C-alpha positions in Angstrom: 104.5 -35.2 10.0 104.8 -33.2 6.8 104.4 -30.0 8.9 107.3 -30.9 11.1 109.6 -31.6 8.2 108.7 -28.3 6.6 109.5 -26.4 9.8 112.8 -28.3 10.2 113.8 -27.7 6.6 113.0 -24.0 6.8 115.1 -23.7 10.0 118.0 -25.6 8.7 117.9 -24.0 5.3 118.1 -20.5 6.7 121.6 -19.3 5.9 123.7 -17.7 8.6 121.6 -18.6 11.6 124.1 -20.9 13.1 127.0 -18.6 12.4 125.1 -15.6 14.0 124.4 -17.7 17.1 128.0 -18.8 17.4 129.3 -15.2 16.9 126.9 -14.0 19.6 128.1 -16.7 22.0 131.8 -15.9 21.3 131.2 -12.2 21.8 129.4 -12.8 25.1 132.1 -15.1 26.3 134.9 -12.7 25.3 133.1 -9.9 27.2 132.8 -12.1 30.2 136.5 -12.9 30.1 137.4 -9.2 30.0 135.0 -8.6 32.9 136.4 -11.4 35.1 140.0 -10.4 34.3 139.3 -6.8 35.2 137.6 -7.8 38.5 140.5 -10.0 39.4 143.2 -7.4 38.6 141.4 -4.6 40.5 140.6 -6.9 43.5 144.3 -7.8 43.8 145.1 -4.1 44.5 145.3 -2.9 48.1 142.9 -0.3 49.4 145.8 2.2 49.3 146.5 1.5 45.6 142.8 1.8 44.8 142.7 5.1 46.6 145.7 6.4 44.7 143.7 5.6 41.5 140.7 7.5 42.9 138.7 4.3 43.3 136.9 2.5 46.1 136.6 -1.3 46.4 132.8 -1.0 46.0 133.4 0.4 42.5 135.3 -2.6 41.1 132.4 -4.6 39.7 130.7 -1.6 38.0 134.0 -0.5 36.5 134.7 -4.0 35.2 131.1 -4.2 33.8 131.6 -0.9 32.0 135.0 -2.0 30.6 133.6 -5.3 29.3 130.1 -4.4 28.1 130.4 -0.6 27.6 128.2 2.1 29.2 124.6 0.9 29.4 
């Protein structure tokens, strides 16, 4: 029992762990919002409009991923 309380107090007592986790979650959610908005906007365009931009419909998800998460 003493061991469990030591582990818990060490985890809770570590400063900034919760805030780093929350910042990470917020950053991931924000990137997902950008990705889904980009996919929705590009998907709403006609094939002709995409062609005028030099794009093909099959490129939409990869372009949105690059926009939201950067080049990987």
